[in-house]
N, C-alpha and C positions, 0 to 999 in steps of 0.2 A: 332175551329178557328171562330172568330167573323166575321159575314158577315152582311153587311149593304145593305139594299135595298133602294136606293134613285134614284129619277129621277130629281134631281136638278143638276145644272151645273154652271160652270163658264168658261170663256175663258180668256186665257192670252197669246195672241200672239201680239208681237209688237217689233219694233226696239228699240234699246237702245243706247244712246250716252253718253259717259263720256269724258269730255274734261279737260285736265290738264291745268294749268294756270300760270300766271306770278305773280310777287311780288306786293302786296299791302301793304301800311304802316298802322301800328296801333299805339298804344301808350303804353309806359311802365307804369305798375301799380306802385302805391306808397302807402305804408302803408296799404296793404291789409291783412286781416286775414281770414282764412278759416278752414273748418273742413270736415272730411269725415264721412258720416252717414253710418255705416256698415249695419245697418238693411235695409235701403232703397237702399243702393248702390249709393247714390248721393253725389255730392259735393256742398257745400255752401260757399259763401264768401261775404265780404263786397266790394262794388264797389270801383274801384280805384279812387284815389284823384288826382286832378291837372293834368289830362290827356289832352294832346294836340293831336288831331287827325292827325296832320301833322307830329308827331314824328314817327320814326320807332319802330315799335314794335320789363353698356352696356354689357349691359351684353349679349354678344353673346355666346350661349351655344352650338353652332354647328360649329365645326372647318371648315367644308366645306363651310359654309356661309361666314365666315370670309375670306376665301381664295379667294372668288370670286372677280373679278376686276369690280368695278362699278364706275361710275362718281358720286361723292357725292356732295350735295349742302350745306354742313355744313359751307362753307366759308361765307355765307350770301350774296354772290353776286347774284343779281337777274338774272334769266334766261329770255331770251326774250320771248315775247308772241308767236312768230313764232316757237320757239323751244318747248314750253310747250303745245300749243294748239293742241289737237288731238281729232277728233270726232270718237269715237270707232265704233259705229254701224251705218252704212249708208244704211242698207237694206231698200228698200222702203216699206212703210206700209200704208194701207188705214186708216186714222184717221178720226174721226168725225169732221166735220167742226164746230169749236166752235162758228162761227157767225150764224150758221144755227139753226133753231128751230126744226129740224127734228132729232130725235134719231133713228139711223138705226135699233136698236133692238126693240124699244117699240113704235115707231111712234112719232108724234109731242110732243115735250118736254113739251109744255104748258098743254097737256092733262094728264100728269102724276100726280097722286094724291100724294102730299107730306104728310109725317107723321105729326101728331100733334106736335106743338112746345113744346116738353117736353125734359127733360134730362133723362139720364140713361134709354134709351128705350131698348126694347128687339128686335129691328129690326134685329140684328144679334145675338141674344141670349146674354148671360152674360159672362163676362170675367172669366178666370181661372188663378190661380197662374202660374208664369213662373219659369222655372229652372234658376239657376244662369248662367249656361253654356248652350248655346242653338244653334242649327242649324236651321236657319230660312230662307229658300230660297225665292227669290222674285217671285211673280206672278204678271202679268199685269192685273190689275182690270179695266183698261180703255178700253179694247176691248172685243170682243166676239168671241168665237170659240168652241172647242170641249173638253176642259179639265174640268173634274168634280173634284172639290177640295176635296170633301169627299171621292171619289173613290181613288184619288191619295194618300190621307192619309192612307186609308185602305191597298192599294197596297205596300206602301213604309215604313210605320211606322213613317213617318214624320208628326208631329202634330202642328208645329208652322210655320207660314208663314208671310212674309211682303207683304202687298198689296200696289201697287203704280200705278198711282200717283194722289194725289189730287192736282188740279190746280185751277186757276181762270178761270171764263167762258170767259173772254177776258181781254186784257191789261188795259182796262179802267173801268172794273166793278169788284168791290171787293165782289165777290160771289164765294164760293168754290163749285166745281163740280168734278165728275169723267168725263173725256172727253167722252161724249156720254150719260150721265144721271145725274139727280140730286142726291145729297147726300142722300136725304130722300127716294129715290127709288132704286138706285143702278143699276149696270149693269145687263142686262138680255139677254137671247138668247133662242134658241130652237134647238133640234136635233131630232133624230128618236123617242125619248122617250117623246117628248113634250117640253113645255117651262120650263125654270129653271131660277133661279136668284143666283147671287153671295151671297146675304145675307142669303138665305136658306142654301147654302153650308156651310157658316161659322157657322150658328146655329148648324148644324150637327157636324161639327168639334169640336165645344165647348161642346155640350151636350153629344155626344156619345164617343168622343175620349179624352176628357179632354184637347184639344188643344186650341190654340188661334191665333190671328193675331195682327200684328202691322200695323199701317197706316203710309205710307210715303207721305210726302208733297214735291212737287217740281218735280224733275226728268228732263229728257232731252228734253221734248217737252211740249208745252202748256205754258201758262203764270203763273209764280209763284205768289202766293198770296201776298208775301211780297213786290213784285214789283207793283202789281195792287192796293193793299190797301195802300194808301199814308198816312192814319191816323192810328196810332198804336191802338187806341181804336177799330176801325173797324176790324183790323187784329186780335186782341184778340177775338173779337166776332165771327169771322169766324172760327178760329182755334177751339174755344170752341164748336161751333155748330157741327163741324165734330166729335170731340172727344166724345161729349155727345150724339149725335144722334147715333153714331156707338158703343158707350159704350166700349171704349178701354182704356187700361192702359199703352200702349206703342206707342210712335210716333217716327218717324224718319224724318229728314229734309235732303233731297237729293239735294245738291246744286252743280250745275255744269254748264258748258258752259258759255255763256255770263252772266247768272244770278250770277255767282260767283264774277263777277266784279262790280255788282250793290251795291255800298257802302251804298246807302240810304236804300235799301232792307235789307242789312246785319244788319244795326243798328236797323231797325224796327222789324225785325224778332227776334233778340236777346231781345229787350225790351218787345215784346209781349209774348215770351216764359217765360221770367222771371216773368211777371205779372200774367200769368196763373198759374205758379207754386206757386206763393205767395198766390193766391186765393185758390187754391186747398189744399195747406198745411193748411190754416186756416180752411178749411172744413173737413180735415182729409181724403182727396181723394188722391189716388195714381196716379202719372203720371211719367213714365220714359221717358227721352228724350235722343235720340241718334242723331248724325249727320253722314251723309254718304258723303264723300268728295274725290276729286281726289288725287291720289298718283302717284309717280314714284318709281323706285327701290331705290331711296335715301330717300323715305318716303313721307310725306305730301308735296304738292307743297306750295309755299309761300302764294298763295291766300287762300289755305285751312287753313293754320296756322292763317292767318288774320281773317278768319271767326270764328275760335275757340277763338281767342283773344277777339273779340268783344262779343262773347257769354259770356265768363267769366267776361269781363269788365262790362257788363250790368246786371250781377247777375244770369245768367242761372245756374241751378243745373245740371251739366253735368254728365249723367250716362255713356256715352261712345261715341266712334266715330269709324265708319267703314271706311276703305280705299278701294277704287275701284282698286283692283290689276289686271289691265288689260291694253291692248293697250299702252304699254310703248314706249317712244321715242327710236328709234333704237340705238342712241348713248349711252344710259344708260342701254340697254338690248341687248348686242351683242350676236350673235349665240344663238337665243332663242330656237332652237329645243331641246326638252327634258329638258328645263330649266325653264319653266313657273311656275312650283311649287316652285322652289328655288327662283325665282324672287319675288314671292309673300311673301315668308317667309322673304327674305331679307328686303323687304319694311316694313314688320311688325315690325322687330327689330328696324328699323330706326324710325318708327312711335312711338314706345315705348320710345325711347330716346328723340324725339321731344316733345312728350306729357309731359314727366317728366320735361323737362326744362320749358315748358309753365306753368305747375302747380306750379313749383318752383317760377316763376316770380310773381305769385299771392299768394305766400306763402300758397299753398295748399299742405298738407303733407299726403301722402298715402303710404302704404306698397307696396313692389314689387308685391305681389299677387293681391292687389287691383288695382294697375296700369295696370297689364295685363288684369284684368277683365273688364277694361274700353275700351278694344280694340277689333276690329273685322276686317275681310277682306271679300271682295266680288269679287271672280274671275268671269270672263266671260268664262263659259264653252265652249269648242270647239274652233273653229276658231275665233280669234280676227280680227279686221279690219286692224291691222298693218301686212303687209305681213310676213309670216314665224312664227308668234306668234299664237300657238295653245295650249290651255289648255286641254290636253288629260286625260283619266282616270288614266294614270300613274302619271300625275302631281297631280291629286287629292290625290293619295296614298302617294306621297312624302310630300305633304302639311300636311296630317294627321300624318305622322311619326314625323314631327317637332313639330306640335301642341301638340303631346302627352306629351311633357315635360314642357309645359308652360300653365298657367291657363288663356288662352284667353277667353273672355266672349262670343264672338259671332263668328259664321261662317255662311256665306250666299253664294249665287251664283246667277248669272243671266243666265237663268231663268228656271222656271219649264217647260214652253212651249218649250224651246230649248233642254230639256233633252231627246232627242230621236235621233237615227241615221238618217242621210240623205240617202234617197233611190236613187239608180241609179246614174245618173250624177248630181243630185241636189246638189247645193252648200249650205253652211251653211246659215241660215236665222233666222228669228224670231221663226221658228217652228222646227228647227233641228240644231244640234251642229256642224256637220262637223268634229267631232273627229274621227281620224282614228281607234281608238281601242274601240269605242262604238258599241255594238251589240244590246242591248235591250233598250227600253224606261225605263227611271228612273235609269239608271246605275249610273249616277253621284250622285243622291240623296241617293241611297242605300249605296254608299261608304262614302259620306260626313256625313251622319247621325251618323256614328260611332264616330264622334267627341264628341258626348255626352256620350259615354260609359266610 
């Protein structure tokens, strides 16, 4: 058995919020042409013509899913913001004050020495190839605590992770940071073994395990770069600085809460991503782009579809999209006990149908297998914030049973730090799941990783 002796660490404890949303309008594409690049797994298309921003923009293989009674939103009627807005994770968490110059882990932020302004740095080591189908749980790279990423990989056999979230240092400053540290320095902490850094952990993950990480921009707290950067060129520069400093080939854009309604940010983000992809394509550089968006049991919310519409409209090569399968409105997820796994799979099938229609609107033609490969889900393990909604280990097993017959590209979960049972009378939080059937730390990861088998 391979044993690794490391004294580096990272912490990932934080609250997480995912808010579903109301309908935003987009525009119908005209005379678009597209193609699917099977080698890279990306979509390309020509921008739509004569679009007016004021215009509006099934295979179910399991009988038991078909038989469930859900409220569907296929009518096109907009749900109200009151109905759709849910703030899933409200557990208090101590976050670094983004207006402060004091990093709680490493001291005054101005004293941190940035890396040289270079590209393709080895600050986190060098990227590895990714499997087509991958389980990549979220870890919170913006806080400090007691989780050692390399040790988690050794204990669980999970070698791919999504680190979130990169945000702007404040609403008026177009500068990317981890909340608590500069991008060039990264989160750091200490435990009984001494000091450790997130970046050293990722180096070990990459070099010893052949694993890798994706970087997620946005998330539920902090200021999103696409909102803080009012000039697309500046936004391109900051996205590229993160991608190249950390030397990653996979990025996600987690768009939720009020930021999902920021139409200016939605357009700038799409334009910036498309520009970066164009530049990297000319350089022969790989960059896979996924979005992570709110869903209900009827699939993507209207605002999520609008975000995807704008991405395709502005020329983004979309590798895939994850749905946050959690914290459903009670009206569309009745009697949730023992049903959270089914709810997530139900949402996934609806997401598939919605994405197919969206791609068809842009005349993007993909096979059924390729379409499934562009989809992923992110359950909130353990207790959700909506009363009665708990994603237990039994729900994880049900989810896997259904995913076994469809070639979904991604499976994730929030989060690594929650994947431990709560002790005594402790309620679920950022550091434990609250799942009634969880006994050991990493139980969820050990089950969900079999998705890749």
